[in-house]
Structures are given as C-alpha cells and as structure tokens.
Biopython code that builds the backbone (N, CA, C, O; Angstrom):
import numpy as np
from Bio.PDB.StructureBuilder import StructureBuilder

atoms = [
    (1, "MET", "N", (-31.875, 29.322, -69.562)),
    (1, "MET", "CA", (-30.916, 29.082, -70.482)),
    (1, "MET", "C", (-29.745, 30.114, -70.449)),
    (1, "MET", "O", (-28.563, 29.771, -70.419)),
    (2, "ILE", "N", (-30.177, 31.411, -70.456)),
    (2, "ILE", "CA", (-29.064, 32.404, -70.477)),
    (2, "ILE", "C", (-28.164, 32.167, -69.176)),
    (2, "ILE", "O", (-26.950, 32.357, -69.251)),
    (3, "GLN", "N", (-28.757, 31.756, -67.993)),
    (3, "GLN", "CA", (-27.808, 31.641, -66.752)),
    (3, "GLN", "C", (-26.880, 30.376, -67.021)),
    (3, "GLN", "O", (-25.738, 30.365, -66.562)),
    (4, "ALA", "N", (-27.338, 29.391, -67.708)),
    (4, "ALA", "CA", (-26.512, 28.120, -67.962)),
    (4, "ALA", "C", (-25.332, 28.629, -68.882)),
    (4, "ALA", "O", (-24.194, 28.216, -68.659)),
    (5, "ILE", "N", (-25.562, 29.459, -69.845)),
    (5, "ILE", "CA", (-24.519, 29.834, -70.732)),
    (5, "ILE", "C", (-23.481, 30.779, -69.948)),
    (5, "ILE", "O", (-22.267, 30.725, -70.145)),
    (6, "HIS", "N", (-24.048, 31.578, -69.113)),
    (6, "HIS", "CA", (-23.044, 32.338, -68.272)),
    (6, "HIS", "C", (-22.230, 31.509, -67.346)),
    (6, "HIS", "O", (-21.035, 31.750, -67.171)),
    (7, "ARG", "N", (-22.894, 30.473, -66.709)),
    (7, "ARG", "CA", (-22.070, 29.593, -65.883)),
    (7, "ARG", "C", (-20.953, 28.829, -66.689)),
    (7, "ARG", "O", (-19.807, 28.641, -66.279)),
    (8, "TYR", "N", (-21.446, 28.433, -67.858)),
    (8, "TYR", "CA", (-20.431, 27.658, -68.804)),
    (8, "TYR", "C", (-19.380, 28.577, -69.115)),
    (8, "TYR", "O", (-18.228, 28.158, -69.003)),
    (9, "LYS", "N", (-19.586, 29.834, -69.510)),
    (9, "LYS", "CA", (-18.528, 30.719, -69.781)),
    (9, "LYS", "C", (-17.505, 30.987, -68.577)),
    (9, "LYS", "O", (-16.284, 31.005, -68.728)),
    (10, "ALA", "N", (-18.158, 31.189, -67.384)),
    (10, "ALA", "CA", (-17.341, 31.282, -66.318)),
    (10, "ALA", "C", (-16.435, 30.166, -65.973)),
    (10, "ALA", "O", (-15.295, 30.385, -65.562)),
    (11, "ARG", "N", (-16.942, 28.896, -66.139)),
    (11, "ARG", "CA", (-16.083, 27.744, -65.848)),
    (11, "ARG", "C", (-15.070, 27.672, -66.908)),
    (11, "ARG", "O", (-13.887, 27.455, -66.645)),
    (12, "PHE", "N", (-15.541, 27.865, -68.195)),
    (12, "PHE", "CA", (-14.495, 27.773, -69.339)),
    (12, "PHE", "C", (-13.359, 28.888, -68.981)),
    (12, "PHE", "O", (-12.194, 28.494, -69.014)),
    (13, "PHE", "N", (-13.591, 30.147, -68.668)),
    (13, "PHE", "CA", (-12.509, 30.975, -68.472)),
    (13, "PHE", "C", (-11.806, 30.780, -67.173)),
    (13, "PHE", "O", (-10.648, 31.181, -67.058)),
    (14, "GLN", "N", (-12.360, 30.252, -66.285)),
    (14, "GLN", "CA", (-11.562, 29.749, -65.070)),
    (14, "GLN", "C", (-10.593, 28.606, -65.418)),
    (14, "GLN", "O", (-9.483, 28.518, -64.894)),
    (15, "ALA", "N", (-11.073, 27.721, -66.342)),
    (15, "ALA", "CA", (-10.124, 26.629, -66.752)),
    (15, "ALA", "C", (-8.955, 27.237, -67.546)),
    (15, "ALA", "O", (-7.877, 26.644, -67.596)),
    (16, "LEU", "N", (-9.154, 28.423, -68.174)),
    (16, "LEU", "CA", (-8.101, 29.053, -68.980)),
    (16, "LEU", "C", (-7.254, 29.785, -68.074)),
    (16, "LEU", "O", (-6.126, 30.098, -68.455)),
    (17, "ALA", "N", (-7.692, 30.126, -66.819)),
    (17, "ALA", "CA", (-6.977, 31.110, -65.955)),
    (17, "ALA", "C", (-5.721, 30.583, -65.198)),
    (17, "ALA", "O", (-5.566, 30.724, -63.985)),
    (18, "HIS", "N", (-4.855, 29.974, -66.014)),
    (18, "HIS", "CA", (-3.563, 29.488, -65.327)),
    (18, "HIS", "C", (-2.574, 29.492, -66.502)),
    (18, "HIS", "O", (-2.870, 29.019, -67.599)),
    (19, "PRO", "N", (-1.302, 30.089, -66.201)),
    (19, "PRO", "CA", (-0.208, 30.114, -67.238)),
    (19, "PRO", "C", (0.095, 28.792, -67.821)),
    (19, "PRO", "O", (0.274, 28.657, -69.032)),
    (20, "VAL", "N", (0.159, 27.780, -66.950)),
    (20, "VAL", "CA", (0.490, 26.413, -67.443)),
    (20, "VAL", "C", (-0.571, 25.906, -68.440)),
    (20, "VAL", "O", (-0.265, 25.410, -69.524)),
    (21, "ARG", "N", (-1.870, 26.064, -67.994)),
    (21, "ARG", "CA", (-2.910, 25.527, -68.854)),
    (21, "ARG", "C", (-2.891, 26.372, -70.264)),
    (21, "ARG", "O", (-3.090, 25.808, -71.340)),
    (22, "ILE", "N", (-2.649, 27.691, -70.158)),
    (22, "ILE", "CA", (-2.524, 28.429, -71.536)),
    (22, "ILE", "C", (-1.294, 27.781, -72.361)),
    (22, "ILE", "O", (-1.380, 27.528, -73.563)),
    (23, "ARG", "N", (-0.270, 27.569, -71.669)),
    (23, "ARG", "CA", (0.931, 26.943, -72.480)),
    (23, "ARG", "C", (0.552, 25.716, -72.996)),
    (23, "ARG", "O", (0.807, 25.474, -74.176)),
    (24, "ILE", "N", (-0.070, 24.822, -72.236)),
    (24, "ILE", "CA", (-0.468, 23.582, -72.683)),
    (24, "ILE", "C", (-1.192, 23.615, -74.003)),
    (24, "ILE", "O", (-0.895, 22.881, -74.946)),
    (25, "LEU", "N", (-2.198, 24.544, -74.018)),
    (25, "LEU", "CA", (-3.090, 24.771, -75.096)),
    (25, "LEU", "C", (-2.167, 25.255, -76.266)),
    (25, "LEU", "O", (-2.265, 24.710, -77.366)),
    (26, "GLU", "N", (-1.327, 26.206, -76.064)),
    (26, "GLU", "CA", (-0.446, 26.595, -77.100)),
    (26, "GLU", "C", (0.362, 25.475, -77.736)),
    (26, "GLU", "O", (0.579, 25.449, -78.947)),
    (27, "LEU", "N", (0.792, 24.570, -76.906)),
    (27, "LEU", "CA", (1.680, 23.460, -77.484)),
    (27, "LEU", "C", (0.696, 22.501, -78.187)),
    (27, "LEU", "O", (1.121, 21.852, -79.142)),
    (28, "LEU", "N", (-0.460, 22.375, -77.828)),
    (28, "LEU", "CA", (-1.401, 21.445, -78.410)),
    (28, "LEU", "C", (-1.908, 22.132, -79.736)),
    (28, "LEU", "O", (-2.593, 21.475, -80.520)),
    (29, "ARG", "N", (-1.602, 23.363, -79.981)),
    (29, "ARG", "CA", (-2.078, 23.980, -81.300)),
    (29, "ARG", "C", (-1.487, 23.329, -82.455)),
    (29, "ARG", "O", (-2.135, 23.344, -83.502)),
    (30, "ASP", "N", (-0.328, 22.748, -82.421)),
    (30, "ASP", "CA", (0.524, 21.974, -83.416)),
    (30, "ASP", "C", (-0.050, 20.635, -83.543)),
    (30, "ASP", "O", (0.352, 19.945, -84.479)),
    (31, "GLY", "N", (-0.957, 20.150, -82.721)),
    (31, "GLY", "CA", (-1.424, 18.844, -82.761)),
    (31, "GLY", "C", (-1.339, 17.973, -81.573)),
    (31, "GLY", "O", (-0.723, 18.419, -80.605)),
    (32, "PRO", "N", (-1.824, 16.887, -81.504)),
    (32, "PRO", "CA", (-1.773, 16.040, -80.316)),
    (32, "PRO", "C", (-0.449, 15.787, -79.750)),
    (32, "PRO", "O", (0.535, 15.730, -80.486)),
    (33, "ARG", "N", (-0.368, 15.634, -78.493)),
    (33, "ARG", "CA", (0.987, 15.562, -77.761)),
    (33, "ARG", "C", (0.724, 14.398, -76.658)),
    (33, "ARG", "O", (-0.398, 14.190, -76.196)),
    (34, "SER", "N", (1.797, 13.715, -76.314)),
    (34, "SER", "CA", (1.707, 13.013, -75.181)),
    (34, "SER", "C", (2.056, 13.765, -73.911)),
    (34, "SER", "O", (2.650, 14.843, -73.923)),
    (35, "VAL", "N", (1.662, 13.148, -72.832)),
    (35, "VAL", "CA", (1.831, 13.728, -71.583)),
    (35, "VAL", "C", (3.463, 13.875, -71.336)),
    (35, "VAL", "O", (3.923, 14.891, -70.814)),
    (36, "GLY", "N", (4.213, 12.876, -71.717)),
    (36, "GLY", "CA", (5.687, 13.037, -71.611)),
    (36, "GLY", "C", (6.235, 14.157, -72.380)),
    (36, "GLY", "O", (7.177, 14.794, -71.908)),
    (37, "GLU", "N", (5.681, 14.488, -73.639)),
    (37, "GLU", "CA", (6.205, 15.575, -74.368)),
    (37, "GLU", "C", (5.783, 16.906, -73.892)),
    (37, "GLU", "O", (6.530, 17.882, -73.963)),
    (38, "LEU", "N", (4.574, 16.950, -73.400)),
    (38, "LEU", "CA", (4.048, 18.180, -72.650)),
    (38, "LEU", "C", (5.040, 18.463, -71.450)),
    (38, "LEU", "O", (5.507, 19.587, -71.268)),
    (39, "GLN", "N", (5.301, 17.513, -70.739)),
    (39, "GLN", "CA", (6.051, 17.667, -69.437)),
    (39, "GLN", "C", (7.480, 18.246, -69.795)),
    (39, "GLN", "O", (7.982, 19.166, -69.150)),
    (40, "SER", "N", (8.114, 17.618, -70.906)),
    (40, "SER", "CA", (9.462, 17.978, -71.217)),
    (40, "SER", "C", (9.534, 19.402, -71.855)),
    (40, "SER", "O", (10.512, 20.135, -71.711)),
    (41, "LEU", "N", (8.452, 19.726, -72.553)),
    (41, "LEU", "CA", (8.403, 21.076, -73.209)),
    (41, "LEU", "C", (8.016, 22.229, -72.162)),
    (41, "LEU", "O", (8.340, 23.406, -72.317)),
    (42, "LEU", "N", (7.366, 21.790, -71.201)),
    (42, "LEU", "CA", (6.936, 22.789, -70.161)),
    (42, "LEU", "C", (7.959, 23.169, -69.043)),
    (42, "LEU", "O", (7.987, 24.233, -68.424)),
    (43, "THR", "N", (8.750, 22.155, -68.909)),
    (43, "THR", "CA", (9.741, 22.155, -67.881)),
    (43, "THR", "C", (9.244, 22.508, -66.379)),
    (43, "THR", "O", (9.847, 23.276, -65.630)),
    (44, "VAL", "N", (8.129, 21.870, -66.083)),
    (44, "VAL", "CA", (7.333, 22.044, -64.824)),
    (44, "VAL", "C", (7.193, 20.426, -64.351)),
    (44, "VAL", "O", (7.301, 19.482, -65.134)),
    (45, "GLU", "N", (6.957, 20.322, -63.059)),
    (45, "GLU", "CA", (6.823, 18.984, -62.586)),
    (45, "GLU", "C", (5.809, 18.253, -63.260)),
    (45, "GLU", "O", (4.866, 18.865, -63.760)),
    (46, "GLY", "N", (5.891, 16.966, -63.336)),
    (46, "GLY", "CA", (4.817, 16.071, -64.050)),
    (46, "GLY", "C", (3.614, 16.110, -63.241)),
    (46, "GLY", "O", (2.560, 16.161, -63.874)),
    (47, "SER", "N", (3.545, 16.096, -61.913)),
    (47, "SER", "CA", (2.168, 16.277, -61.251)),
    (47, "SER", "C", (1.438, 17.584, -61.524)),
    (47, "SER", "O", (0.210, 17.652, -61.589)),
    (48, "ASN", "N", (2.271, 18.629, -61.683)),
    (48, "ASN", "CA", (1.699, 19.922, -62.153)),
    (48, "ASN", "C", (0.917, 19.793, -63.502)),
    (48, "ASN", "O", (-0.231, 20.191, -63.703)),
    (49, "VAL", "N", (1.723, 19.183, -64.365)),
    (49, "VAL", "CA", (1.134, 19.117, -65.723)),
    (49, "VAL", "C", (-0.166, 18.166, -65.695)),
    (49, "VAL", "O", (-1.160, 18.463, -66.358)),
    (50, "SER", "N", (-0.117, 17.172, -65.008)),
    (50, "SER", "CA", (-1.290, 16.222, -64.865)),
    (50, "SER", "C", (-2.474, 16.998, -64.235)),
    (50, "SER", "O", (-3.624, 16.868, -64.653)),
    (51, "GLN", "N", (-2.133, 17.815, -63.204)),
    (51, "GLN", "CA", (-3.297, 18.511, -62.664)),
    (51, "GLN", "C", (-3.954, 19.480, -63.464)),
    (51, "GLN", "O", (-5.174, 19.641, -63.451)),
    (52, "GLN", "N", (-3.057, 20.208, -64.249)),
    (52, "GLN", "CA", (-3.583, 21.209, -65.240)),
    (52, "GLN", "C", (-4.342, 20.540, -66.387)),
    (52, "GLN", "O", (-5.396, 21.046, -66.775)),
    (53, "LEU", "N", (-3.842, 19.384, -66.970)),
    (53, "LEU", "CA", (-4.556, 18.765, -67.870)),
    (53, "LEU", "C", (-5.954, 18.256, -67.354)),
    (53, "LEU", "O", (-6.948, 18.261, -68.079)),
    (54, "ALA", "N", (-5.959, 17.837, -66.111)),
    (54, "ALA", "CA", (-7.254, 17.246, -65.611)),
    (54, "ALA", "C", (-8.270, 18.396, -65.520)),
    (54, "ALA", "O", (-9.465, 18.175, -65.714)),
    (55, "VAL", "N", (-7.817, 19.590, -65.235)),
    (55, "VAL", "CA", (-8.742, 20.791, -65.179)),
    (55, "VAL", "C", (-9.304, 21.052, -66.675)),
    (55, "VAL", "O", (-10.504, 21.239, -66.878)),
    (56, "LEU", "N", (-8.401, 21.049, -67.632)),
    (56, "LEU", "CA", (-8.825, 21.280, -68.963)),
    (56, "LEU", "C", (-9.741, 20.105, -69.459)),
    (56, "LEU", "O", (-10.683, 20.323, -70.220)),
    (57, "ARG", "N", (-9.437, 18.894, -69.014)),
    (57, "ARG", "CA", (-10.253, 17.839, -69.505)),
    (57, "ARG", "C", (-11.623, 17.880, -68.827)),
    (57, "ARG", "O", (-12.621, 17.597, -69.490)),
    (58, "LYS", "N", (-11.723, 18.226, -67.507)),
    (58, "LYS", "CA", (-12.950, 18.293, -66.849)),
    (58, "LYS", "C", (-13.837, 19.333, -67.488)),
    (58, "LYS", "O", (-15.055, 19.171, -67.421)),
    (59, "GLU", "N", (-13.338, 20.378, -68.097)),
    (59, "GLU", "CA", (-14.250, 21.314, -68.869)),
    (59, "GLU", "C", (-14.374, 21.126, -70.327)),
    (59, "GLU", "O", (-14.856, 21.976, -71.076)),
    (60, "HIS", "N", (-13.888, 19.895, -70.729)),
    (60, "HIS", "CA", (-14.046, 19.444, -72.147)),
    (60, "HIS", "C", (-13.187, 20.320, -73.089)),
    (60, "HIS", "O", (-13.547, 20.457, -74.259)),
    (61, "ILE", "N", (-12.158, 20.871, -72.666)),
    (61, "ILE", "CA", (-11.250, 21.579, -73.611)),
    (61, "ILE", "C", (-10.295, 20.825, -74.257)),
    (61, "ILE", "O", (-9.828, 21.098, -75.363)),
    (62, "VAL", "N", (-10.006, 19.895, -73.585)),
    (62, "VAL", "CA", (-9.003, 18.743, -74.077)),
    (62, "VAL", "C", (-9.550, 17.408, -73.981)),
    (62, "VAL", "O", (-10.478, 17.202, -73.198)),
    (63, "GLU", "N", (-9.089, 16.510, -74.671)),
    (63, "GLU", "CA", (-9.463, 14.978, -74.429)),
    (63, "GLU", "C", (-8.377, 14.199, -74.635)),
    (63, "GLU", "O", (-7.485, 14.569, -75.399)),
    (64, "ASN", "N", (-8.326, 13.046, -73.985)),
    (64, "ASN", "CA", (-7.227, 12.161, -74.213)),
    (64, "ASN", "C", (-7.461, 10.899, -74.702)),
    (64, "ASN", "O", (-8.606, 10.466, -74.564)),
    (65, "THR", "N", (-6.572, 10.153, -75.286)),
    (65, "THR", "CA", (-6.587, 8.717, -75.776)),
    (65, "THR", "C", (-5.399, 8.032, -75.355)),
    (65, "THR", "O", (-4.412, 8.685, -75.017)),
    (66, "LYS", "N", (-5.400, 6.762, -75.343)),
    (66, "LYS", "CA", (-4.393, 5.988, -75.039)),
    (66, "LYS", "C", (-3.837, 5.213, -76.284)),
    (66, "LYS", "O", (-4.596, 4.704, -77.109)),
    (67, "GLU", "N", (-2.481, 5.153, -76.374)),
    (67, "GLU", "CA", (-1.831, 4.436, -77.365)),
    (67, "GLU", "C", (-0.939, 3.516, -76.714)),
    (67, "GLU", "O", (0.219, 3.902, -76.551)),
    (68, "GLY", "N", (-1.249, 2.421, -76.329)),
    (68, "GLY", "CA", (-0.451, 1.449, -75.484)),
    (68, "GLY", "C", (-0.504, 1.997, -74.127)),
    (68, "GLY", "O", (-1.568, 2.107, -73.517)),
    (69, "THR", "N", (0.696, 2.361, -73.620)),
    (69, "THR", "CA", (0.853, 3.024, -72.240)),
    (69, "THR", "C", (0.867, 4.483, -72.343)),
    (69, "THR", "O", (0.839, 5.146, -71.306)),
    (70, "THR", "N", (0.907, 5.064, -73.513)),
    (70, "THR", "CA", (1.082, 6.471, -73.677)),
    (70, "THR", "C", (-0.194, 7.212, -73.739)),
    (70, "THR", "O", (-1.079, 6.771, -74.472)),
    (71, "VAL", "N", (-0.391, 8.302, -73.043)),
    (71, "VAL", "CA", (-1.514, 8.998, -73.100)),
    (71, "VAL", "C", (-1.296, 10.213, -73.889)),
    (71, "VAL", "O", (-0.350, 10.963, -73.645)),
    (72, "ILE", "N", (-2.173, 10.442, -74.867)),
    (72, "ILE", "CA", (-2.113, 11.542, -75.842)),
    (72, "ILE", "C", (-3.294, 12.494, -75.586)),
    (72, "ILE", "O", (-4.439, 12.073, -75.421)),
    (73, "TYR", "N", (-2.950, 13.838, -75.559)),
    (73, "TYR", "CA", (-3.920, 14.795, -75.416)),
    (73, "TYR", "C", (-4.060, 15.712, -76.700)),
    (73, "TYR", "O", (-3.092, 16.017, -77.397)),
    (74, "GLN", "N", (-5.363, 16.123, -76.946)),
    (74, "GLN", "CA", (-5.588, 16.963, -77.976)),
    (74, "GLN", "C", (-6.777, 17.964, -77.666)),
    (74, "GLN", "O", (-7.643, 17.641, -76.852)),
    (75, "VAL", "N", (-6.808, 19.068, -78.259)),
    (75, "VAL", "CA", (-7.888, 20.028, -78.183)),
    (75, "VAL", "C", (-9.158, 19.521, -78.718)),
    (75, "VAL", "O", (-9.171, 18.962, -79.815)),
    (76, "VAL", "N", (-10.321, 19.688, -77.963)),
    (76, "VAL", "CA", (-11.606, 19.143, -78.496)),
    (76, "VAL", "C", (-12.067, 20.049, -79.570)),
    (76, "VAL", "O", (-12.403, 19.518, -80.629)),
    (77, "ASP", "N", (-12.136, 21.358, -79.460)),
    (77, "ASP", "CA", (-12.531, 22.308, -80.336)),
    (77, "ASP", "C", (-11.516, 23.331, -80.675)),
    (77, "ASP", "O", (-11.181, 24.130, -79.800)),
    (78, "PRO", "N", (-10.985, 23.387, -81.872)),
    (78, "PRO", "CA", (-9.871, 24.296, -82.199)),
    (78, "PRO", "C", (-10.329, 25.805, -82.137)),
    (78, "PRO", "O", (-9.478, 26.691, -82.210)),
    (79, "LEU", "N", (-11.646, 26.095, -82.005)),
    (79, "LEU", "CA", (-11.959, 27.508, -81.693)),
    (79, "LEU", "C", (-11.345, 28.109, -80.467)),
    (79, "LEU", "O", (-11.352, 29.333, -80.343)),
    (80, "VAL", "N", (-10.836, 27.371, -79.590)),
    (80, "VAL", "CA", (-10.252, 27.794, -78.407)),
    (80, "VAL", "C", (-8.969, 28.624, -78.770)),
    (80, "VAL", "O", (-8.610, 29.559, -78.054)),
    (81, "PHE", "N", (-8.302, 28.262, -79.883)),
    (81, "PHE", "CA", (-7.142, 28.990, -80.364)),
    (81, "PHE", "C", (-7.485, 30.440, -80.885)),
    (81, "PHE", "O", (-6.646, 31.341, -80.903)),
    (82, "GLN", "N", (-8.724, 30.580, -81.287)),
    (82, "GLN", "CA", (-9.063, 31.887, -81.684)),
    (82, "GLN", "C", (-9.172, 32.792, -80.328)),
    (82, "GLN", "O", (-8.778, 33.956, -80.263)),
    (83, "ILE", "N", (-9.699, 32.152, -79.386)),
    (83, "ILE", "CA", (-9.757, 32.977, -78.142)),
    (83, "ILE", "C", (-8.478, 33.383, -77.618)),
    (83, "ILE", "O", (-8.282, 34.507, -77.155)),
    (84, "LEU", "N", (-7.531, 32.396, -77.692)),
    (84, "LEU", "CA", (-6.192, 32.708, -77.283)),
    (84, "LEU", "C", (-5.507, 33.748, -78.094)),
    (84, "LEU", "O", (-4.700, 34.543, -77.611)),
    (85, "ASP", "N", (-5.868, 33.713, -79.387)),
    (85, "ASP", "CA", (-5.347, 34.756, -80.483)),
    (85, "ASP", "C", (-5.897, 36.138, -80.068)),
    (85, "ASP", "O", (-5.190, 37.131, -79.898)),
    (86, "VAL", "N", (-7.171, 36.092, -79.931)),
    (86, "VAL", "CA", (-7.806, 37.500, -79.587)),
    (86, "VAL", "C", (-7.239, 37.983, -78.238)),
    (86, "VAL", "O", (-6.973, 39.179, -78.126)),
    (87, "SER", "N", (-7.036, 37.153, -77.217)),
    (87, "SER", "CA", (-6.508, 37.629, -76.024)),
    (87, "SER", "C", (-5.196, 38.224, -76.125)),
    (87, "SER", "O", (-4.898, 39.228, -75.478)),
    (88, "ARG", "N", (-4.308, 37.575, -77.006)),
    (88, "ARG", "CA", (-3.009, 38.048, -77.210)),
    (88, "ARG", "C", (-3.106, 39.398, -78.026)),
    (88, "ARG", "O", (-2.313, 40.304, -77.767)),
    (89, "GLN", "N", (-3.947, 39.528, -78.885)),
    (89, "GLN", "CA", (-4.097, 40.819, -79.600)),
    (89, "GLN", "C", (-4.498, 41.949, -78.540)),
    (89, "GLN", "O", (-3.912, 43.030, -78.482)),
    (90, "MET", "N", (-5.473, 41.614, -77.776)),
    (90, "MET", "CA", (-5.875, 42.519, -76.790)),
    (90, "MET", "C", (-4.631, 42.830, -75.789)),
    (90, "MET", "O", (-4.506, 43.995, -75.411)),
    (91, "PHE", "N", (-3.783, 41.934, -75.378)),
    (91, "PHE", "CA", (-2.698, 42.382, -74.576)),
    (91, "PHE", "C", (-1.706, 43.182, -75.329)),
    (91, "PHE", "O", (-1.173, 44.133, -74.759)),
    (92, "GLN", "N", (-1.370, 42.855, -76.703)),
    (92, "GLN", "CA", (-0.548, 43.737, -77.520)),
    (92, "GLN", "C", (-1.041, 45.071, -77.694)),
    (92, "GLN", "O", (-0.263, 46.026, -77.697)),
    (93, "HIS", "N", (-2.414, 45.220, -77.854)),
    (93, "HIS", "CA", (-3.020, 46.518, -78.004)),
    (93, "HIS", "C", (-2.873, 47.402, -76.678)),
    (93, "HIS", "O", (-2.498, 48.574, -76.716)),
    (94, "GLN", "N", (-3.170, 46.798, -75.629)),
    (94, "GLN", "CA", (-2.935, 47.566, -74.285)),
    (94, "GLN", "C", (-1.466, 47.926, -74.028)),
    (94, "GLN", "O", (-1.116, 48.988, -73.512)),
    (95, "LEU", "N", (-0.665, 46.985, -74.418)),
    (95, "LEU", "CA", (0.840, 47.338, -74.185)),
    (95, "LEU", "C", (1.166, 48.501, -75.026)),
    (95, "LEU", "O", (1.794, 49.465, -74.589)),
    (96, "SER", "N", (0.743, 48.407, -76.218)),
    (96, "SER", "CA", (1.062, 49.459, -77.162)),
    (96, "SER", "C", (0.557, 50.855, -76.723)),
    (96, "SER", "O", (1.190, 51.893, -76.916)),
    (97, "GLN", "N", (-0.733, 50.768, -76.071)),
    (97, "GLN", "CA", (-1.308, 52.109, -75.595)),
    (97, "GLN", "C", (-0.535, 52.655, -74.363)),
    (97, "GLN", "O", (-0.353, 53.863, -74.209)),
    (98, "MET", "N", (-0.084, 51.705, -73.483)),
    (98, "MET", "CA", (0.681, 52.083, -72.386)),
    (98, "MET", "C", (2.005, 52.671, -72.837)),
    (98, "MET", "O", (2.421, 53.719, -72.343)),
    (99, "ILE", "N", (2.669, 52.006, -73.770)),
    (99, "ILE", "CA", (3.978, 52.614, -74.434)),
    (99, "ILE", "C", (3.755, 53.978, -74.914)),
    (99, "ILE", "O", (4.437, 54.942, -74.565)),
    (100, "SER", "N", (2.737, 54.020, -75.758)),
    (100, "SER", "CA", (2.443, 55.391, -76.290)),
    (100, "SER", "C", (2.197, 56.460, -75.289)),
    (100, "SER", "O", (2.628, 57.595, -75.492)),
    (101, "ALA", "N", (1.484, 56.138, -74.152)),
    (101, "ALA", "CA", (1.155, 56.960, -73.069)),
    (101, "ALA", "C", (2.449, 57.424, -72.431)),
    (101, "ALA", "O", (2.645, 58.607, -72.154)),
    (102, "MET", "N", (3.274, 56.515, -72.219)),
    (102, "MET", "CA", (4.528, 56.863, -71.443)),
    (102, "MET", "C", (5.459, 57.779, -72.397)),
    (102, "MET", "O", (6.131, 58.698, -71.928)),
    (103, "ALA", "N", (5.447, 57.484, -73.648)),
    (103, "ALA", "CA", (6.252, 58.302, -74.619)),
    (103, "ALA", "C", (5.694, 59.744, -74.584)),
    (103, "ALA", "O", (6.475, 60.693, -74.637)),
    (104, "GLU", "N", (4.432, 59.916, -74.501)),
    (104, "GLU", "CA", (3.954, 61.335, -74.411)),
    (104, "GLU", "C", (4.089, 61.974, -73.209)),
    (104, "GLU", "O", (4.237, 63.196, -73.190)),
    (105, "ASP", "N", (4.054, 61.214, -72.023)),
    (105, "ASP", "CA", (4.341, 61.854, -70.815)),
    (105, "ASP", "C", (5.403, 60.879, -70.031)),
    (105, "ASP", "O", (5.041, 59.891, -69.392)),
    (106, "PRO", "N", (6.707, 61.282, -70.165)),
    (106, "PRO", "CA", (7.759, 60.404, -69.493)),
    (106, "PRO", "C", (7.646, 60.348, -68.001)),
    (106, "PRO", "O", (8.139, 59.393, -67.401)),
    (107, "ASP", "N", (7.004, 61.349, -67.339)),
    (107, "ASP", "CA", (6.970, 61.202, -65.895)),
    (107, "ASP", "C", (5.777, 60.231, -65.495)),
    (107, "ASP", "O", (5.670, 59.878, -64.321)),
    (108, "ARG", "N", (4.947, 59.829, -66.389)),
    (108, "ARG", "CA", (3.763, 58.980, -65.938)),
    (108, "ARG", "C", (4.262, 57.742, -65.473)),
    (108, "ARG", "O", (5.150, 57.172, -66.107)),
    (109, "GLY", "N", (3.753, 57.224, -64.354)),
    (109, "GLY", "CA", (4.079, 56.028, -63.746)),
    (109, "GLY", "C", (5.307, 56.128, -62.839)),
    (109, "GLY", "O", (5.720, 55.132, -62.245)),
    (110, "ASP", "N", (5.863, 57.263, -62.736)),
    (110, "ASP", "CA", (7.050, 57.356, -61.773)),
    (110, "ASP", "C", (6.427, 57.439, -60.361)),
    (110, "ASP", "O", (5.302, 57.906, -60.188)),
    (111, "ASP", "N", (7.129, 57.012, -59.450)),
    (111, "ASP", "CA", (6.796, 56.910, -57.994)),
    (111, "ASP", "C", (7.136, 58.258, -57.400)),
    (111, "ASP", "O", (7.676, 58.197, -56.295)),
    (112, "LYS", "N", (6.963, 59.283, -57.830)),
    (112, "LYS", "CA", (7.497, 60.629, -57.262)),
    (112, "LYS", "C", (6.312, 61.063, -56.258)),
    (112, "LYS", "O", (5.137, 60.858, -56.561)),
    (113, "PRO", "N", (6.658, 61.622, -55.148)),
    (113, "PRO", "CA", (5.717, 62.121, -54.308)),
    (113, "PRO", "C", (4.992, 63.269, -54.868)),
    (113, "PRO", "O", (5.544, 64.166, -55.505)),
    (114, "VAL", "N", (3.570, 63.201, -54.576)),
    (114, "VAL", "CA", (2.883, 64.423, -54.971)),
    (114, "VAL", "C", (2.984, 65.603, -54.012)),
    (114, "VAL", "O", (2.906, 65.430, -52.796)),
    (115, "GLY", "N", (3.161, 66.834, -54.575)),
    (115, "GLY", "CA", (3.155, 67.966, -53.742)),
    (115, "GLY", "C", (4.275, 68.516, -53.479)),
    (115, "GLY", "O", (4.319, 69.510, -52.753)),
]
sb = StructureBuilder()
sb.init_structure("model")
sb.init_model(0)
sb.init_chain("A")
sb.init_seg("    ")
for serial, (resi, resn, name, xyz) in enumerate(atoms, 1):
    if name == "N":
        sb.init_residue(resn, " ", resi, " ")
    sb.init_atom(name, np.array(xyz, "f"), 0.0, 1.0, " ", f" {name:<3s}", serial, name[0])
structure = sb.get_structure()
C-alpha cells in the first residue's frame, strides 16, 4: 500500500512538473473554463494546451464536460490549489533567504576567480 501511495505521488508531481500545466491550474482556480478561453489566456499553441490538459486529465487532476461543441475543464479536487500555494510560499521563502545572504555578502555569487 505504501508503495502505491509513493507511485501516486510521483505521477501526481510529474503531472504538475510543467509551467503550462501550472498556469492552467492557476487559471482554473477561478472556476471552469473552456479550452478556447485557456488557449487565449495562455497565449500558447492550441495543440500544446490540449496536450497539457490531457496530462492533467490522465492523472485525474482536471476533468472535462461538453456543453454543445464546447469542452469545459475544471479541477477535480480544489486541494491542488493548496499545494500550489505552499510551493509559492516555499519559493518566496527561498528567494528571500537568497536576497538576505547576498545583502550580507555582496561578493557572494560573483564569478570571480579563486586564488
């Protein structure tokens, strides 16, 4: 059972491991959107959006419904937004630490030769 959970987590995080997929989820935070809406908001090729939605759908992160000829996507479990929020907080924390370290030692990170 533990191995199954680890495999699920790995597949889940792999599904999130693309900037367009993250952006799609951020756009779906406000509610369901059509494929056309997502394409225009993302300003990437339609085939790329469809590929990324397929990955998210395969891992049951998003689901789709049809309204006539329009395909609407929505997030299956809104807990995914908590994961995105925590990852943003972690990034901001790390960035803050890097800025503080650079302020304490301005030469840190320079590409000066040693010796």
